[in-house]
N, C-alpha and C positions, 0 to 999 in steps of 0.2 A: 314404830311410828315414823312416819316421813316428816321430816322437818316441814314446818308450815301446815301441818295437818291441824284438825280441831282440837281447840283448847278446852277443856271440860273442867270446870271447877265444881266438885261436888261436896257438899256437906252431908256427912253421915252422922246420924245419931248415936250416940256412944250406947252400947249394950254390952251385956257380961261377954257375948261372943265377940263383937267387934269394938275395936278400939276407936276414939275419936279421930276422924282424918278430915283433911279439906281445910276450909276457912270458916268453920261454923263459927258465929258469933264475932266475926272479925270484920271490920270495915273493909271494904273494896278498895284499893289503890285507885287513885286517878289515874285516868288515861293521858299519856303523854303524847296526843297526836298533835303534829304541826299544822296540818291541812285537812279539812274535810270536804267530801264532794255529797252530792246528791242529799242535802240535809233537808228536814221538813221546812217549809216556809217560816220564815223569822228565826231561825236558830243559825247561830254562827259556830258552834261546836256541840259535841255530845259529851255528857257526863254520865258516869254510872247511875248517879242519883236520878236521872231521866227516866230510869227503868225500874224503879222502885217497885217491889212486889211481882216483879215479873222475871221468868227465866231469859237469860241473855245467852244466846248461842253466838260467840265470838269466834270468828274466823280469820286468822291472821295468815297471810301469804306474801310471796314475792313473785312478781311478775315473771321473772326468769326460771323460776323453780319448776322443773318437769314433773315431779312429785305432785306438786300443786295443781297442774294441769292434767295430769293423769288420774289422780285421786282425789284431790281435795275440792276442785271446782264441780265435778259431777255430784260430790257427796252434798255440798252446798246447794245445789239445784234440787236434790231430792228432798233437803231439809226445808228450803223456800217452798216448795210445793206442797208438802205436808203441812208446814206451820204457818203459811202466808196469812191465814184468816183468823188464827189464834191470838186473840187480845191478850194472852197472858205470856206470849212468847215474844222477844224481840231479837232480830238478827241482825248483828253489826259485822261487817268485813273490813279489815284494816289491812293495807299493803305495808309490809314492813321493808326497811331499808337498813343495810349495814353502814 
């Protein structure tokens, strides 16, 4: 997986065949984003709680990352096209920095 590719946090229900994986029944950590752009009117920041009962597609990238440009952004565009009108899906992109 290319650094900066899509993060997917999946919660899988435990069965006899599959052990419990993911973050099932754990509170999501707060996002530590210092500056947000293109927020909905009246919002100063986004919190995980803003998306309660939705699937969050979280894309983290770095603007200089060749893999992000080659693979990540095209994938993000396809996800946006497929889910932009789905009220149960939230798409959040975060540019990371070291």
